[in-house]
ZAMARGU-4260 file (C-alpha; in steps of 0.2 Angstrom, whole numbers, plus 5000, padded with zeros to 4 digits):
<rodrens>
0) 5092/4903/4935 | 5099/4904/4953 | 5112/4916/4947 | 5099/4927/4939 | 5089/4927/4955
5) 5105/4931/4965 | 5108/4946/4954 | 5090/4952/4956 | 5092/4951/4975 | 5108/4961/4974
10) 5100/4975/4963 | 5085/4974/4975 | 5096/4977/4990 | 5104/4993/4982 | 5086/4999/4977
15) 5081/4997/4996 | 5096/5007/5002 | 5093/5021/4989 | 5075/5022/4993 | 5079/5023/5012
20) 5092/5037/5009 | 5081/5047/4998 | 5066/5045/5010 | 5078/5050/5025 | 5083/5066/5015
25) 5065/5071/5010 | 5057/5068/5027 | 5059/5086/5034 | 5051/5094/5018 | 5036/5082/5019
30) 5034/5085/5037 | 5033/5104/5034 | 5019/5101/5021 | 5010/5089/5033 | 5011/5102/5047
35) 5001/5114/5037 | 4986/5102/5037 | 4988/5093/5054 | 4995/5100/5070 | 4994/5085/5082
40) 5004/5069/5080 | 5019/5076/5071 | 5031/5067/5083 | 5023/5050/5080 | 5023/5053/5061
45) 5041/5059/5061 | 5046/5044/5071 | 5037/5032/5059 | 5045/5040/5044 | 5062/5039/5051
50) 5060/5021/5056 | 5054/5016/5039 | 5069/5024/5031 | 5081/5016/5043 | 5072/4999/5040
55) 5074/5001/5022 | 5092/5005/5023 | 5096/4990/5035 | 5085/4978/5024 | 5096/4983/5009
60) 5112/4981/5018 | 5106/4964/5024 | 5102/4958/5007 | 5119/4964/5000 | 5128/4956/5015
65) 5118/4939/5012 | 5122/4940/4994 | 5141/4941/4996 | 5141/4929/5011 | 5132/4916/5000
70) 5145/4919/4987 | 5159/4916/5000 | 5151/4899/5005 | 5150/4893/4987 | 5168/4895/4984
</rodrens>
């Protein structure tokens, strides 16, 4: 069961990285759509979107790093 959980955590790490990268790529397009409806607060919104995407990528990297460091400790 522990091995299955470790595999799920590894896959989840890759999913987090993928989501963060895809969000980072799509931010300019989404901000252009948002600018049509709102004119104020764009800087704060841009900051929040980029911060979320960076946190997703670093969270995924941490999960993958933890997975492989746990495997090294078990050897």
